[in-house]
C-alpha positions in Angstrom: 22.8 -12.5 31.8 21.1 -11.5 28.5 18.1 -9.5 27.7 15.8 -10.1 24.7 14.2 -6.2 24.7 11.1 -6.1 22.4 10.0 -2.1 22.3 6.4 -1.2 20.6 5.1 2.3 20.1 5.3 5.1 17.6 7.7 7.5 16.0 9.5 7.7 19.8 10.5 4.4 19.6 11.6 5.1 16.3 13.5 8.1 17.2 12.2 10.7 14.8 13.7 13.7 16.1 17.2 12.8 16.8 20.5 11.8 15.3 20.3 8.5 16.3 17.4 6.2 17.9 14.4 7.1 20.2 14.5 6.2 23.9 14.6 2.2 23.1 17.8 2.4 21.6 19.2 4.6 24.6 17.8 2.6 27.4 19.6 -0.6 25.5 22.6 1.1 25.4 22.7 2.0 28.8 22.0 -1.3 29.8 24.7 -2.5 28.2 26.7 -0.3 30.0 25.7 -1.7 33.1 27.5 -5.2 32.0 24.0 -6.7 30.4 23.8 -8.1 27.4 20.9 -6.7 25.3 19.1 -7.5 22.2 16.9 -4.9 21.3 14.0 -6.0 18.5 12.4 -2.2 17.9 8.9 -2.8 16.5 7.9 0.7 16.5 6.6 2.9 13.7 6.3 6.4 13.0 2.5 7.4 13.2 1.4 4.6 14.7 -1.6 4.5 17.4 -3.1 1.7 19.4 -4.9 -0.1 16.9 -1.6 -0.2 14.8 0.1 -1.5 18.1 -2.6 -4.3 18.6 -2.2 -5.3 14.5 0.8 -5.0 13.6 3.2 -5.2 16.2 2.1 -7.2 19.4 2.3 -10.3 17.4 5.6 -10.1 16.2 6.5 -9.0 20.1 5.1 -12.3 21.2 6.9 -14.6 18.5 10.5 -12.7 19.5 9.8 -14.4 23.3 11.0 -11.2 24.8 12.1 -11.0 28.6 11.5 -7.5 28.6 8.6 -4.9 26.5 8.4 -1.4 26.4 5.4 0.5 25.2 5.0 4.3 24.5 1.6 4.9 22.8 -1.1 7.1 22.2 0.1 10.5 21.4 -1.4 10.0 18.1 -4.0 8.9 19.0 -5.0 12.1 21.2 -4.0 13.9 17.7 -5.9 12.0 15.8 -9.5 12.0 17.8 -9.4 8.3 18.7 -12.0 7.7 21.0 -10.8 7.1 24.6 -12.9 4.0 25.3 -11.6 2.5 22.0 -8.2 3.6 23.3 -8.6 1.7 26.5 -9.7 -1.5 25.3 -7.4 -1.8 22.8 -4.8 -0.9 25.7 -6.1 -3.6 27.7 -5.8 -6.3 24.4 -2.6 -5.7 23.9 -1.4 -6.1 27.8 -3.4 -9.6 27.7 -1.6 -10.8 24.8 2.1 -9.3 26.1 1.2 -10.6 29.6 1.3 -14.6 27.9 5.3 -13.8 27.2 6.0 -13.6 30.9 7.9 -10.7 30.7 7.9 -7.8 32.6 5.8 -5.2 30.4 7.0 -1.2 31.1 4.6 1.4 29.6 5.1 5.0 29.5 1.9 7.4 29.6 1.9 10.4 27.9 4.2 14.0 28.0 2.2 17.0 28.7 1.7 18.0 25.6 0.8 21.8 26.3 4.6 22.2 27.1 5.7 21.3 23.5 6.4 24.0 21.0 4.2 22.7 18.7 1.1 23.5 21.0 1.1 26.6 20.3 0.6 26.4 16.2 -2.5 24.0 16.7 -5.9 24.4 18.2 -5.6 23.9 21.7 -8.6 21.3 21.3 -6.6 18.7 19.9 -4.5 17.9 23.3 -6.1 20.6 26.1 -8.4 18.6 28.3 -7.5 14.8 26.5 -4.1 14.1 27.7 -5.4 13.3 31.4 -7.9 10.9 30.7 -5.6 8.8 28.3 -3.3 8.9 31.2 -5.8 7.8 33.5 -6.8 5.1 31.0 -3.1 3.7 30.9 -2.8 4.0 34.7 -6.5 1.8 34.8 -4.8 -0.9 32.4 -1.5 -1.0 34.1 -2.9 -1.6 37.5 -5.5 -4.2 36.0 -2.7 -6.2 34.5 0.6 -5.6 36.5 2.4 -3.7 34.1 5.1 -1.4 35.2 3.9 2.5 34.7 6.7 5.1 34.3 5.1 8.6 35.0 6.4 10.6 31.9 3.8 13.1 32.3 4.6 14.5 35.7 8.4 13.9 35.1 8.0 16.0 31.9 6.3 19.0 33.8 9.5 19.5 35.6 12.0 18.3 32.8 10.8 20.5 29.8 11.0 24.1 31.3 14.3 23.3 32.6 15.2 21.7 29.4 15.2 24.0 26.6 16.2 21.6 24.0 13.8 18.7 25.0 12.1 18.8 21.8 13.8 18.9 18.4 13.6 21.3 15.7 10.0 20.3 14.8 8.8 21.3 18.2 6.9 18.0 18.8 9.3 14.8 18.6 12.1 14.9 21.4 15.7 15.7 20.4 18.5 13.5 21.6 18.8 15.2 24.8 14.8 14.8 25.0 15.2 10.7 24.4 18.3 10.5 26.5 16.3 12.2 29.6 13.3 9.8 28.7 15.7 7.0 28.7 17.1 8.0 32.2 13.9 8.0 33.5 12.8 4.7 32.7 16.3 3.0 33.5 16.1 2.6 37.2 12.7 0.6 37.2 13.8 -1.3 34.1 17.5 -2.3 35.6 15.8 -3.7 38.8 13.2 -5.9 36.7 15.7 -7.4 34.5 18.3 -8.0 37.2 15.5 -9.8 39.5 
């Protein structure tokens, strides 16, 4: 059985902070280790916000005829002040377009940025009280369109305090270890979806 996996998102899809690849690369390699033939098209872009995914990644994702899609987006929107309503509207548009592919769409919500080392170096107003509403918007869109949500936020509260090396030296992006834990978190759901 072959899987045509298309990943959309930001620097975490690209793997900034790691020596090789982000969570999509690690997820693909785990699926291959489980005996699946996996082709990965990674459309993630460093610095991407939700609008960038909608305007620059979705059309290419649909054209790729995926059988699995993952999306991780929103951290740059939180940092750079994207209005919550705009974020939710764009996510809704993305979900509508990607649903046309018939592929299962797995979306991750945002890690608890207050736990990132960089949080101590920036004004708390940049993230405090903003992560939860964005995650609520992600959950709402996921529920409305039948997307499969991986709760990275709750998992990060458990993972990060016990993983001193979850973040890379920039204190913001995950490290190799962090991306591996992220992929492991997604793996059971993704495996169940692609084996259906």
